[in-house]
N, CA, C and O atoms as a printed pandas DataFrame, in Angstrom:
     atom_number atom_name residue_name chain_id  residue_number  x_coord  y_coord  z_coord
0              1         N          MET        A               1  -17.724  -16.992   15.983
1              2        CA          MET        A               1  -16.667  -16.971   16.966
2              3         C          MET        A               1  -17.233  -17.402   18.311
3              4         O          MET        A               1  -17.418  -16.592   19.220
4              5         N          ALA        A               2  -17.490  -18.632   18.405
5              6        CA          ALA        A               2  -18.067  -19.176   19.617
6              7         C          ALA        A               2  -17.157  -18.930   20.808
7              8         O          ALA        A               2  -15.944  -19.124   20.732
8              9         N          GLY        A               3  -17.759  -18.502   21.905
9             10        CA          GLY        A               3  -17.011  -18.305   23.126
10            11         C          GLY        A               3  -16.288  -16.978   23.222
11            12         O          GLY        A               3  -15.642  -16.710   24.235
12            13         N          SER        A               4  -16.373  -16.137   22.203
13            14        CA          SER        A               4  -15.686  -14.852   22.236
14            15         C          SER        A               4  -16.380  -13.917   23.215
15            16         O          SER        A               4  -17.604  -13.781   23.202
16            17         N          THR        A               5  -15.582  -13.271   24.066
17            18        CA          THR        A               5  -16.149  -12.345   25.039
18            19         C          THR        A               5  -15.912  -10.894   24.636
19            20         O          THR        A               5  -16.365   -9.984   25.331
20            21         N          SER        A               6  -15.230  -10.665   23.554
21            22        CA          SER        A               6  -14.938   -9.319   23.092
22            23         C          SER        A               6  -16.186   -8.677   22.506
23            24         O          SER        A               6  -17.049   -9.351   21.942
24            25         N          GLU        A               7  -16.262   -7.351   22.652
25            26        CA          GLU        A               7  -17.368   -6.610   22.054
26            27         C          GLU        A               7  -17.102   -6.304   20.590
27            28         O          GLU        A               7  -18.009   -5.884   19.871
28            29         N          THR        A               8  -15.878   -6.508   20.144
29            30        CA          THR        A               8  -15.496   -6.227   18.754
30            31         C          THR        A               8  -14.722   -7.395   18.157
31            32         O          THR        A               8  -13.554   -7.242   17.800
32            33         N          PRO        A               9  -15.354   -8.555   18.043
33            34        CA          PRO        A               9  -14.602   -9.740   17.593
34            35         C          PRO        A               9  -14.029   -9.596   16.183
35            36         O          PRO        A               9  -12.931  -10.091   15.927
36            37         N          VAL        A              10  -14.724   -8.944   15.273
37            38        CA          VAL        A              10  -14.209   -8.809   13.908
38            39         C          VAL        A              10  -12.997   -7.881   13.897
39            40         O          VAL        A              10  -11.986   -8.188   13.266
40            41         N          LEU        A              11  -13.095   -6.742   14.594
41            42        CA          LEU        A              11  -11.955   -5.834   14.676
42            43         C          LEU        A              11  -10.774   -6.496   15.361
43            44         O          LEU        A              11   -9.627   -6.297   14.962
44            45         N          ASP        A              12  -11.049   -7.281   16.387
45            46        CA          ASP        A              12   -9.976   -8.008   17.076
46            47         C          ASP        A              12   -9.285   -8.991   16.128
47            48         O          ASP        A              12   -8.061   -9.122   16.140
48            49         N          LEU        A              13  -10.079   -9.674   15.313
49            50        CA          LEU        A              13   -9.519  -10.617   14.347
50            51         C          LEU        A              13   -8.652   -9.883   13.330
51            52         O          LEU        A              13   -7.550  -10.336   13.020
52            53         N          LEU        A              14   -9.132   -8.759   12.807
53            54        CA          LEU        A              14   -8.352   -7.982   11.840
54            55         C          LEU        A              14   -7.048   -7.479   12.457
55            56         O          LEU        A              14   -6.000   -7.508   11.812
56            57         N          ALA        A              15   -7.114   -7.024   13.692
57            58        CA          ALA        A              15   -5.907   -6.555   14.373
58            59         C          ALA        A              15   -4.907   -7.696   14.541
59            60         O          ALA        A              15   -3.705   -7.508   14.355
60            61         N          SER        A              16   -5.401   -8.865   14.890
61            62        CA          SER        A              16   -4.538  -10.031   15.052
62            63         C          SER        A              16   -3.904  -10.443   13.724
63            64         O          SER        A              16   -2.714  -10.754   13.670
64            65         N          MET        A              17   -4.699  -10.445   12.660
65            66        CA          MET        A              17   -4.177  -10.797   11.340
66            67         C          MET        A              17   -3.106   -9.797   10.899
67            68         O          MET        A              17   -2.083  -10.177   10.328
68            69         N          THR        A              18   -3.355   -8.524   11.169
69            70        CA          THR        A              18   -2.387   -7.493   10.800
70            71         C          THR        A              18   -1.090   -7.671   11.575
71            72         O          THR        A              18   -0.003   -7.605   11.001
72            73         N          ALA        A              19   -1.204   -7.896   12.870
73            74        CA          ALA        A              19   -0.009   -8.099   13.697
74            75         C          ALA        A              19    0.775   -9.311   13.217
75            76         O          ALA        A              19    2.004   -9.271   13.154
76            77         N          ASP        A              20    0.078  -10.383   12.879
77            78        CA          ASP        A              20    0.752  -11.592   12.391
78            79         C          ASP        A              20    1.471  -11.317   11.075
79            80         O          ASP        A              20    2.585  -11.797   10.865
80            81         N          SER        A              21    0.838  -10.544   10.182
81            82        CA          SER        A              21    1.476  -10.276    8.888
82            83         C          SER        A              21    2.695   -9.374    9.051
83            84         O          SER        A              21    3.683   -9.534    8.334
84            85         N          ILE        A              22    2.634   -8.438    9.976
85            86        CA          ILE        A              22    3.781   -7.570   10.249
86            87         C          ILE        A              22    4.942   -8.390   10.793
87            88         O          ILE        A              22    6.088   -8.219   10.379
88            89         N          GLU        A              23    4.631   -9.274   11.718
89            90        CA          GLU        A              23    5.662  -10.119   12.317
90            91         C          GLU        A              23    6.296  -11.058   11.291
91            92         O          GLU        A              23    7.492  -11.339   11.361
92            93         N          ALA        A              24    5.503  -11.540   10.347
93            94        CA          ALA        A              24    6.001  -12.495    9.355
94            95         C          ALA        A              24    6.790  -11.828    8.227
95            96         O          ALA        A              24    7.537  -12.496    7.513
96            97         N          SER        A              25    6.628  -10.526    8.068
97            98        CA          SER        A              25    7.277   -9.823    6.965
98            99         C          SER        A              25    8.710   -9.439    7.316
99           100         O          SER        A              25    9.027   -9.126    8.463
100          101         N          SER        A              26    9.565   -9.472    6.299
101          102        CA          SER        A              26   10.939   -9.014    6.486
102          103         C          SER        A              26   11.100   -7.550    6.067
103          104         O          SER        A              26   12.205   -7.009    6.112
104          105         N          LEU        A              27   10.000   -6.909    5.660
105          106        CA          LEU        A              27   10.050   -5.509    5.233
106          107         C          LEU        A              27   10.119   -4.581    6.438
107          108         O          LEU        A              27    9.609   -4.893    7.514
108          109         N          ASP        A              28   10.762   -3.430    6.234
109          110        CA          ASP        A              28   10.736   -2.421    7.293
110          111         C          ASP        A              28    9.313   -1.861    7.369
111          112         O          ASP        A              28    8.567   -1.955    6.393
112          113         N          PRO        A              29    8.923   -1.282    8.508
113          114        CA          PRO        A              29    7.538   -0.834    8.695
114          115         C          PRO        A              29    7.037    0.139    7.621
115          116         O          PRO        A              29    5.890    0.028    7.186
116          117         N          GLU        A              30    7.867    1.081    7.189
117          118        CA          GLU        A              30    7.426    2.039    6.175
118          119         C          GLU        A              30    7.143    1.343    4.848
119          120         O          GLU        A              30    6.106    1.582    4.228
120          121         N          THR        A              31    8.044    0.500    4.419
121          122        CA          THR        A              31    7.844   -0.229    3.161
122          123         C          THR        A              31    6.615   -1.120    3.256
123          124         O          THR        A              31    5.834   -1.210    2.309
124          125         N          LEU        A              32    6.444   -1.775    4.393
125          126        CA          LEU        A              32    5.284   -2.641    4.598
126          127         C          LEU        A              32    3.990   -1.859    4.416
127          128         O          LEU        A              32    3.069   -2.339    3.755
128          129         N          MET        A              33    3.905   -0.664    4.992
129          130        CA          MET        A              33    2.683    0.130    4.871
130          131         C          MET        A              33    2.459    0.578    3.432
131          132         O          MET        A              33    1.323    0.575    2.958
132          133         N          LEU        A              34    3.512    0.960    2.737
133          134        CA          LEU        A              34    3.360    1.380    1.347
134          135         C          LEU        A              34    2.903    0.207    0.472
135          136         O          LEU        A              34    2.096    0.389   -0.440
136          137         N          VAL        A              35    3.407   -0.973    0.744
137          138        CA          VAL        A              35    2.983   -2.171    0.011
138          139         C          VAL        A              35    1.520   -2.471    0.314
139          140         O          VAL        A              35    0.762   -2.850   -0.579
140          141         N          ARG        A              36    1.128   -2.302    1.559
141          142        CA          ARG        A              36   -0.278   -2.543    1.930
142          143         C          ARG        A              36   -1.201   -1.570    1.204
143          144         O          ARG        A              36   -2.280   -1.959    0.756
144          145         N          ILE        A              37   -0.790   -0.313    1.084
145          146        CA          ILE        A              37   -1.597    0.671    0.364
146          147         C          ILE        A              37   -1.711    0.276   -1.106
147          148         O          ILE        A              37   -2.781    0.392   -1.703
148          149         N          ALA        A              38   -0.612   -0.187   -1.683
149          150        CA          ALA        A              38   -0.648   -0.662   -3.067
150          151         C          ALA        A              38   -1.615   -1.839   -3.212
151          152         O          ALA        A              38   -2.374   -1.914   -4.178
152          153         N          ALA        A              39   -1.578   -2.741   -2.256
153          154        CA          ALA        A              39   -2.473   -3.901   -2.301
154          155         C          ALA        A              39   -3.932   -3.479   -2.180
155          156         O          ALA        A              39   -4.801   -4.051   -2.839
156          157         N          LEU        A              40   -4.204   -2.489   -1.347
157          158        CA          LEU        A              40   -5.582   -1.997   -1.223
158          159         C          LEU        A              40   -6.090   -1.485   -2.565
159          160         O          LEU        A              40   -7.224   -1.760   -2.955
160          161         N          ALA        A              41   -5.245   -0.741   -3.263
161          162        CA          ALA        A              41   -5.641   -0.233   -4.579
162          163         C          ALA        A              41   -5.848   -1.391   -5.556
163          164         O          ALA        A              41   -6.792   -1.379   -6.346
164          165         N          ALA        A              42   -4.981   -2.371   -5.502
165          166        CA          ALA        A              42   -5.053   -3.497   -6.435
166          167         C          ALA        A              42   -6.346   -4.291   -6.283
167          168         O          ALA        A              42   -6.879   -4.805   -7.266
168          169         N          VAL        A              43   -6.852   -4.393   -5.053
169          170        CA          VAL        A              43   -8.075   -5.172   -4.827
170          171         C          VAL        A              43   -9.321   -4.296   -4.759
171          172         O          VAL        A              43  -10.412   -4.790   -4.471
172          173         N          ASP        A              44   -9.167   -2.995   -5.021
173          174        CA          ASP        A              44  -10.279   -2.040   -4.976
174          175         C          ASP        A              44  -10.977   -2.085   -3.612
175          176         O          ASP        A              44  -12.194   -2.240   -3.515
176          177         N          ALA        A              45  -10.162   -1.945   -2.571
177          178        CA          ALA        A              45  -10.635   -2.032   -1.189
178          179         C          ALA        A              45  -11.596   -0.896   -0.845
179          180         O          ALA        A              45  -11.574    0.154   -1.486
180          181         N          PRO        A              46  -12.435   -1.107    0.160
181          182        CA          PRO        A              46  -13.363   -0.060    0.590
182          183         C          PRO        A              46  -12.647    1.045    1.382
183          184         O          PRO        A              46  -11.524    0.867    1.855
184          185         N          SER        A              47  -13.316    2.161    1.508
185          186        CA          SER        A              47  -12.748    3.336    2.185
186          187         C          SER        A              47  -12.265    3.033    3.590
187          188         O          SER        A              47  -11.216    3.526    4.004
188          189         N          ILE        A              48  -13.012    2.233    4.326
189          190        CA          ILE        A              48  -12.657    1.962    5.721
190          191         C          ILE        A              48  -11.306    1.249    5.808
191          192         O          ILE        A              48  -10.570    1.440    6.776
192          193         N          SER        A              49  -10.976    0.433    4.811
193          194        CA          SER        A              49   -9.667   -0.229    4.803
194          195         C          SER        A              49   -8.553    0.790    4.641
195          196         O          SER        A              49   -7.507    0.690    5.281
196          197         N          TYR        A              50   -8.787    1.771    3.779
197          198        CA          TYR        A              50   -7.802    2.844    3.629
198          199         C          TYR        A              50   -7.670    3.622    4.935
199          200         O          TYR        A              50   -6.563    3.964    5.351
200          201         N          LEU        A              51   -8.803    3.898    5.577
201          202        CA          LEU        A              51   -8.771    4.661    6.825
202          203         C          LEU        A              51   -7.870    3.976    7.846
203          204         O          LEU        A              51   -7.008    4.622    8.442
204          205         N          MET        A              52   -8.059    2.688    8.050
205          206        CA          MET        A              52   -7.266    1.960    9.034
206          207         C          MET        A              52   -5.786    1.974    8.679
207          208         O          MET        A              52   -4.937    2.168    9.549
208          209         N          ASN        A              53   -5.481    1.769    7.417
209          210        CA          ASN        A              53   -4.079    1.694    7.011
210          211         C          ASN        A              53   -3.424    3.066    6.922
211          212         O          ASN        A              53   -2.235    3.196    7.211
212          213         N          LEU        A              54   -4.172    4.089    6.527
213          214        CA          LEU        A              54   -3.596    5.430    6.484
214          215         C          LEU        A              54   -3.303    5.963    7.882
215          216         O          LEU        A              54   -2.351    6.719    8.073
216          217         N          GLU        A              55   -4.123    5.570    8.861
217          218        CA          GLU        A              55   -3.825    5.959   10.243
218          219         C          GLU        A              55   -2.503    5.345   10.681
219          220         O          GLU        A              55   -1.683    6.017   11.305
220          221         N          ALA        A              56   -2.291    4.076   10.358
221          222        CA          ALA        A              56   -1.031    3.417   10.698
222          223         C          ALA        A              56    0.126    4.046    9.933
223          224         O          ALA        A              56    1.214    4.212   10.484
224          225         N          ALA        A              57   -0.099    4.398    8.669
225          226        CA          ALA        A              57    0.943    5.030    7.862
226          227         C          ALA        A              57    1.329    6.389    8.446
227          228         O          ALA        A              57    2.503    6.757    8.460
228          229         N          GLU        A              58    0.341    7.121    8.921
229          230        CA          GLU        A              58    0.617    8.432    9.519
230          231         C          GLU        A              58    1.502    8.296   10.755
231          232         O          GLU        A              58    2.374    9.131   10.995
232          233         N          GLU        A              59    1.277    7.255   11.528
233          234        CA          GLU        A              59    2.108    7.007   12.709
234          235         C          GLU        A              59    3.569    6.748   12.327
235          236         O          GLU        A              59    4.475    6.966   13.132
236          237         N          LEU        A              60    3.788    6.284   11.099
237          238        CA          LEU        A              60    5.145    6.023   10.606
238          239         C          LEU        A              60    5.697    7.214    9.827
239          240         O          LEU        A              60    6.747    7.110    9.193
240          241         N          ASP        A              61    4.992    8.342    9.874
241          242        CA          ASP        A              61    5.384    9.567    9.163
242          243         C          ASP        A              61    5.411    9.400    7.648
243          244         O          ASP        A              61    6.194   10.054    6.959
244          245         N          ILE        A              62    4.553    8.523    7.133
245          246        CA          ILE        A              62    4.387    8.406    5.690
246          247         C          ILE        A              62    3.481    9.548    5.262
247          248         O          ILE        A              62    2.374    9.703    5.778
248          249         N          ASP        A              63    3.959   10.347    4.313
249          250        CA          ASP        A              63    3.193   11.531    3.934
250          251         C          ASP        A              63    2.363   11.287    2.670
251          252         O          ASP        A              63    2.556   10.294    1.968
252          253         N          PRO        A              64    1.439   12.209    2.395
253          254        CA          PRO        A              64    0.567   12.041    1.219
254          255         C          PRO        A              64    1.332   11.916   -0.101
255          256         O          PRO        A              64    0.873   11.227   -1.012
256          257         N          ASP        A              65    2.482   12.566   -0.216
257          258        CA          ASP        A              65    3.271   12.440   -1.448
258          259         C          ASP        A              65    3.742   11.007   -1.663
259          260         O          ASP        A              65    3.786   10.530   -2.798
260          261         N          GLN        A              66    4.094   10.319   -0.583
261          262        CA          GLN        A              66    4.521    8.929   -0.704
262          263         C          GLN        A              66    3.353    8.039   -1.134
263          264         O          GLN        A              66    3.524    7.134   -1.950
264          265         N          VAL        A              67    2.174    8.302   -0.584
265          266        CA          VAL        A              67    0.992    7.532   -0.978
266          267         C          VAL        A              67    0.685    7.787   -2.456
267          268         O          VAL        A              67    0.385    6.858   -3.206
268          269         N          GLY        A              68    0.762    9.052   -2.862
269          270        CA          GLY        A              68    0.569    9.378   -4.273
270          271         C          GLY        A              68    1.604    8.707   -5.160
271          272         O          GLY        A              68    1.294    8.262   -6.265
272          273         N          GLY        A              69    2.831    8.637   -4.671
273          274        CA          GLY        A              69    3.886    7.958   -5.419
274          275         C          GLY        A              69    3.601    6.484   -5.604
275          276         O          GLY        A              69    3.878    5.919   -6.662
276          277         N          VAL        A              70    3.052    5.863   -4.583
277          278        CA          VAL        A              70    2.674    4.447   -4.688
278          279         C          VAL        A              70    1.605    4.277   -5.760
279          280         O          VAL        A              70    1.699    3.383   -6.601
280          281         N          LEU        A              71    0.589    5.138   -5.728
281          282        CA          LEU        A              71   -0.492    5.027   -6.718
282          283         C          LEU        A              71    0.041    5.245   -8.133
283          284         O          LEU        A              71   -0.363    4.549   -9.065
284          285         N          ALA        A              72    0.948    6.210   -8.293
285          286        CA          ALA        A              72    1.541    6.443   -9.612
286          287         C          ALA        A              72    2.367    5.238  -10.060
287          288         O          ALA        A              72    2.355    4.877  -11.237
288          289         N          ALA        A              73    3.075    4.625   -9.132
289          290        CA          ALA        A              73    3.935    3.484   -9.469
290          291         C          ALA        A              73    3.130    2.269   -9.909
291          292         O          ALA        A              73    3.557    1.532  -10.797
292          293         N          ILE        A              74    1.974    2.056   -9.300
293          294        CA          ILE        A              74    1.200    0.848   -9.622
294          295         C          ILE        A              74    0.198    1.054  -10.750
295          296         O          ILE        A              74   -0.385    0.083  -11.232
296          297         N          ALA        A              75   -0.018    2.302  -11.184
297          298        CA          ALA        A              75   -1.013    2.585  -12.229
298          299         C          ALA        A              75   -0.819    1.737  -13.491
299          300         O          ALA        A              75   -1.803    1.226  -14.027
300          301         N          PRO        A              76    0.426    1.566  -13.988
301          302        CA          PRO        A              76    0.584    0.745  -15.197
302          303         C          PRO        A              76    0.230   -0.730  -14.988
303          304         O          PRO        A              76   -0.073   -1.446  -15.943
304          305         N          ILE        A              77    0.273   -1.173  -13.733
305          306        CA          ILE        A              77   -0.010   -2.584  -13.431
306          307         C          ILE        A              77   -1.493   -2.806  -13.162
307          308         O          ILE        A              77   -2.103   -3.705  -13.741
308          309         N          VAL        A              78   -2.084   -1.978  -12.272
309          310        CA          VAL        A              78   -3.480   -2.200  -11.867
310          311         C          VAL        A              78   -4.468   -1.424  -12.724
311          312         O          VAL        A              78   -5.658   -1.741  -12.731
312          313         N          GLY        A              79   -3.997   -0.413  -13.446
313          314        CA          GLY        A              79   -4.870    0.353  -14.325
314          315         C          GLY        A              79   -5.325    1.657  -13.705
315          316         O          GLY        A              79   -5.381    1.820  -12.486
316          317         N          THR        A              80   -5.647    2.576  -14.596
317          318        CA          THR        A              80   -6.062    3.904  -14.122
318          319         C          THR        A              80   -7.382    3.868  -13.371
319          320         O          THR        A              80   -7.588    4.663  -12.455
320          321         N          ALA        A              81   -8.279    2.963  -13.738
321          322        CA          ALA        A              81   -9.569    2.894  -13.042
322          323         C          ALA        A              81   -9.376    2.529  -11.574
323          324         O          ALA        A              81  -10.029    3.105  -10.703
324          325         N          ARG        A              82   -8.497    1.587  -11.294
325          326        CA          ARG        A              82   -8.245    1.203   -9.898
326          327         C          ARG        A              82   -7.559    2.323   -9.139
327          328         O          ARG        A              82   -7.867    2.558   -7.970
328          329         N          VAL        A              83   -6.638    3.013   -9.784
329          330        CA          VAL        A              83   -5.935    4.112   -9.126
330          331         C          VAL        A              83   -6.900    5.266   -8.854
331          332         O          VAL        A              83   -6.854    5.871   -7.783
332          333         N          ALA        A              84   -7.767    5.573   -9.809
333          334        CA          ALA        A              84   -8.766    6.629   -9.602
334          335         C          ALA        A              84   -9.728    6.233   -8.487
335          336         O          ALA        A              84  -10.101    7.067   -7.661
336          337         N          SER        A              85  -10.124    4.980   -8.462
337          338        CA          SER        A              85  -10.992    4.489   -7.396
338          339         C          SER        A              85  -10.296    4.605   -6.045
339          340         O          SER        A              85  -10.907    5.023   -5.061
340          341         N          ALA        A              86   -9.021    4.236   -5.998
341          342        CA          ALA        A              86   -8.257    4.323   -4.750
342          343         C          ALA        A              86   -8.182    5.764   -4.271
343          344         O          ALA        A              86   -8.373    6.039   -3.087
344          345         N          ALA        A              87   -7.907    6.679   -5.184
345          346        CA          ALA        A              87   -7.809    8.086   -4.809
346          347         C          ALA        A              87   -9.138    8.580   -4.231
347          348         O          ALA        A              87   -9.151    9.291   -3.226
348          349         N          GLY        A              88  -10.237    8.210   -4.855
349          350        CA          GLY        A              88  -11.551    8.596   -4.343
350          351         C          GLY        A              88  -11.839    8.001   -2.977
351          352         O          GLY        A              88  -12.406    8.667   -2.112
352          353         N          LYS        A              89  -11.454    6.765   -2.784
353          354        CA          LYS        A              89  -11.701    6.106   -1.502
354          355         C          LYS        A              89  -10.798    6.664   -0.405
355          356         O          LYS        A              89  -11.183    6.687    0.764
356          357         N          ILE        A              90   -9.606    7.112   -0.773
357          358        CA          ILE        A              90   -8.734    7.775    0.194
358          359         C          ILE        A              90   -9.379    9.083    0.643
359          360         O          ILE        A              90   -9.359    9.412    1.828
360          361         N          VAL        A              91   -9.948    9.823   -0.296
361          362        CA          VAL        A              91  -10.653   11.064    0.049
362          363         C          VAL        A              91  -11.837   10.752    0.980
363          364         O          VAL        A              91  -12.058   11.461    1.961
364          365         N          GLU        A              92  -12.589    9.702    0.673
365          366        CA          GLU        A              92  -13.700    9.294    1.547
366          367         C          GLU        A              92  -13.193    8.917    2.932
367          368         O          GLU        A              92  -13.808    9.274    3.937
368          369         N          ALA        A              93  -12.084    8.203    2.991
369          370        CA          ALA        A              93  -11.517    7.798    4.281
370          371         C          ALA        A              93  -11.114    9.014    5.098
371          372         O          ALA        A              93  -11.347    9.061    6.306
372          373         N          LEU        A              94  -10.515    9.988    4.448
373          374        CA          LEU        A              94  -10.124   11.209    5.167
374          375         C          LEU        A              94  -11.356   11.975    5.654
375          376         O          LEU        A              94  -11.336   12.551    6.741
376          377         N          ALA        A              95  -12.425   11.984    4.855
377          378        CA          ALA        A              95  -13.666   12.631    5.277
378          379         C          ALA        A              95  -14.255   11.923    6.497
379          380         O          ALA        A              95  -14.765   12.574    7.409
380          381         N          ILE        A              96  -14.185   10.613    6.514
381          382        CA          ILE        A              96  -14.662    9.841    7.674
382          383         C          ILE        A              96  -13.838   10.204    8.902
383          384         O          ILE        A              96  -14.389   10.417    9.982
384          385         N          ALA        A              97  -12.523   10.275    8.741
385          386        CA          ALA        A              97  -11.645   10.606    9.867
386          387         C          ALA        A              97  -11.970   11.994   10.410
387          388         O          ALA        A              97  -11.983   12.192   11.625
388          389         N          ILE        A              98  -12.228   12.946    9.537
389          390        CA          ILE        A              98  -12.578   14.300    9.975
390          391         C          ILE        A              98  -13.910   14.295   10.708
391          392         O          ILE        A              98  -14.058   14.947   11.741
392          393         N          GLU        A              99  -14.873   13.565   10.177
393          394        CA          GLU        A              99  -16.189   13.490   10.817
394          395         C          GLU        A              99  -16.091   12.861   12.206
395          396         O          GLU        A              99  -16.718   13.342   13.150
396          397         N          VAL        A             100  -15.320   11.806   12.334
397          398        CA          VAL        A             100  -15.139   11.141   13.632
398          399         C          VAL        A             100  -14.447   12.089   14.607
399          400         O          VAL        A             100  -14.835   12.172   15.772
400          401         N          ALA        A             101  -13.424   12.806   14.135
401          402        CA          ALA        A             101  -12.718   13.757   15.006
402          403         C          ALA        A             101  -13.645   14.881   15.451
403          404         O          ALA        A             101  -13.613   15.289   16.612
404          405         N          ASP        A             102  -14.467   15.382   14.538
405          406        CA          ASP        A             102  -15.415   16.437   14.890
406          407         C          ASP        A             102  -16.421   15.945   15.925
407          408         O          ASP        A             102  -16.741   16.653   16.880
408          409         N          GLU        A             103  -16.910   14.738   15.727
409          410        CA          GLU        A             103  -17.869   14.154   16.670
410          411         C          GLU        A             103  -17.227   13.978   18.048
411          412         O          GLU        A             103  -17.850   14.274   19.067
412          413         N          ALA        A             104  -16.001   13.503   18.077
413          414        CA          ALA        A             104  -15.296   13.336   19.351
414          415         C          ALA        A             104  -15.089   14.680   20.035
415          416         O          ALA        A             104  -15.211   14.779   21.256
416          417         N          ALA        A             105  -14.780   15.710   19.261
417          418        CA          ALA        A             105  -14.588   17.042   19.829
418          419         C          ALA        A             105  -15.894   17.576   20.411
419          420         O          ALA        A             105  -15.890   18.206   21.469
420          421         N          GLU        A             106  -17.011   17.329   19.727
421          422        CA          GLU        A             106  -18.315   17.764   20.230
422          423         C          GLU        A             106  -18.656   17.056   21.539
423          424         O          GLU        A             106  -19.149   17.682   22.477
424          425         N          ILE        A             107  -18.398   15.775   21.600
425          426        CA          ILE        A             107  -18.669   15.002   22.818
426          427         C          ILE        A             107  -17.817   15.512   23.958
427          428         O          ILE        A             107  -18.299   15.668   25.080
428          429         N          GLU        A             108  -16.554   15.772   23.675
429          430        CA          GLU        A             108  -15.642   16.293   24.694
430          431         C          GLU        A             108  -16.096   17.668   25.169
431          432         O          GLU        A             108  -16.041   17.956   26.365
432          433         N          ALA        A             109  -16.539   18.511   24.257
433          434        CA          ALA        A             109  -17.013   19.858   24.626
434          435         C          ALA        A             109  -18.260   19.775   25.499
435          436         O          ALA        A             109  -18.423   20.586   26.411
436          437         N          GLU        A             110  -19.131   18.824   25.243
437          438        CA          GLU        A             110  -20.332   18.652   26.046
438          439         C          GLU        A             110  -19.995   18.192   27.466
439          440         O          GLU        A             110  -20.704   18.526   28.415
440          441         N          ARG        A             111  -18.923   17.433   27.606
441          442        CA          ARG        A             111  -18.516   16.956   28.931
442          443         C          ARG        A             111  -17.946   18.073   29.802
443          444         O          ARG        A             111  -18.001   18.000   31.030
444          445         N          GLU        A             112  -17.405   19.092   29.169
445          446        CA          GLU        A             112  -16.754   20.176   29.919
446          447         C          GLU        A             112  -17.725   21.141   30.469
447          448         O          GLU        A             112  -17.333   22.107   31.124
């Protein structure tokens, strides 16, 4: 990325790609997020991808039952191994989110 002045060029690119895909889609935001979660499972995405998308899903009030429903719905198509992998990676993503929140709380407590 020649000439980029951002400190996070890859994250900036991902954010831009996501915004473009949202704008191009005719789906409502909730359906779009559920489809994205299904796609993550289908491609056996890494935990960090789930973390980013689950944070966005939470902002749309998508609850864990809906995510579980998506995984159950796609199991016959993508297979139980992919669904089990997705479930494990979702757990890892939530553990990462908790660790980051704990670290932020510790930093904030040290500042006080």
